[in-house]
N, C-alpha and C positions, 0 to 999 in steps of 0.2 A: 510449424510450433517446433521452436529450438528449445531442447530440455537444458543446454549449457546456459542459457539468459537468466534461468529461473534462480532465485535466491533458494538456498536450501533451509534457512535458519533465520531467526530472527536477527541473531548477531551480524551475519553478513548482509541482510537489509537492511539493518540499523546503521552500520557503517557507510554503506553505499549511499544513503541517504543524507547521512549527518556529514561525513568525512570527505566523500568524493564530491558529493553535489552541493554540500554546504546548506543544506535545509536545516533550519532551526525545529527541532520537532515538538514545538509547543503543543499543550491540551488543545488550544483553539486551532491550531493547524491540523493536529490530528483529526478534530472533530470535524473540522470542512472536508477532511479527504474522507472520511467515513460516510458523511452523506452523501457526498457525490457519489461515491463507490456504491452507494445501496441504491442509487436511482438509476434505473435501466435506461430511461430516457436521457440522462445525461449522455452528450456526444463522446467524450472520452471514456467513459465508462463502457459504453456500448463497442468503441473500438478494442479497449482492454479485453472484453469477453471474447470477442472475435478472434484476436490474437493469442491469447493466453488460455481461456477457457473459464468456467465457471468455479471449479475446484480452487484454482489458483487466485482467482478474484477473493473467495472466502478466506483464504490463508492471509491474504494482503489486508484484508478488513482487519481479520484478528490480530495482525501485527501492528496495525494503526492503535486498535483497540489498547493494545498493551502499552504502547507508547504514549497513548493519551493517559493512562493510569500512572505510568512512570513518571509523567510531567507533571502531574497533580499534585 
């Protein structure tokens, strides 16, 4: 596990997704990601948990929830 990979704030995470990755953080996109991240049977979610742990998963879900609110 590499601590330097983790985003430490919503603003860091938001900038990475929207600016560096060019992702449009719409309410629909955020809801889709929240649904996937809450599904432990989803392959990408299982990989995320294995690499980064449950606590960081919860943080990322919270950031997607905030992005959804802001986009609505």
